[in-house]
C-alpha positions in Angstrom: 24.0 -20.6 3.7 21.4 -23.3 3.7 17.8 -22.8 2.6 14.8 -24.9 1.7 14.6 -23.3 -1.7 13.3 -25.3 -4.6 15.9 -26.7 -7.0 16.5 -25.0 -10.3 14.8 -27.9 -12.1 11.7 -27.5 -9.8 11.5 -23.9 -10.8 11.8 -24.7 -14.5 9.0 -27.3 -14.3 6.7 -24.7 -12.7 7.6 -22.1 -15.3 7.0 -24.5 -18.2 3.3 -24.7 -17.1 2.9 -21.0 -17.6 1.9 -19.3 -20.9 4.8 -17.8 -22.9 3.9 -14.3 -21.7 3.8 -15.3 -18.1 7.1 -17.2 -18.5 8.8 -14.0 -19.9 7.5 -11.9 -17.0 8.5 -14.5 -14.4 12.0 -14.9 -15.9 12.5 -11.2 -15.6 11.2 -11.1 -12.0 13.5 -14.0 -11.1 16.5 -12.4 -12.6 15.8 -9.1 -10.8 15.3 -11.0 -7.6 18.6 -12.8 -8.2 20.5 -9.5 -8.8 18.9 -7.9 -5.7 19.9 -10.9 -3.6 23.5 -10.8 -4.8 23.7 -7.1 -4.1 22.4 -7.7 -0.5 24.9 -10.5 0.0 27.7 -8.2 -1.2 26.6 -5.5 1.2 26.4 -7.9 4.1 29.9 -9.2 3.4 31.2 -5.7 3.2 29.5 -4.6 6.4 30.9 -7.7 8.1 34.4 -7.0 7.0 34.1 -3.3 8.2 32.7 -4.5 11.5 35.6 -7.0 11.9 38.0 -4.3 11.1 36.7 -2.2 14.0 35.0 0.4 11.9 31.7 0.0 13.7 30.6 -1.1 17.1 27.4 -2.8 18.3 24.5 -0.4 19.1 20.9 -0.7 19.9 18.2 0.7 17.5 17.5 3.5 20.0 21.2 4.5 20.0 21.3 4.5 16.2 18.1 6.6 16.0 19.4 9.1 18.6 22.6 9.5 16.6 20.7 10.0 13.3 18.4 12.6 14.8 21.3 14.6 16.4 
């Protein structure tokens, strides 16, 4: 997965310019974002494996909503 995300060093340089309080808050936010991203990656991998195993088939949003509302 290729992105144009800043390098870790770039992020650290930006964080170093913040006050200590701001650094603490940003570090926590970054960590939470990292955990959320990893959880999303894990769910996508699992869904892809289930799809490849034939557990699900392609459907339009309309078909999915119709099934939910039944």
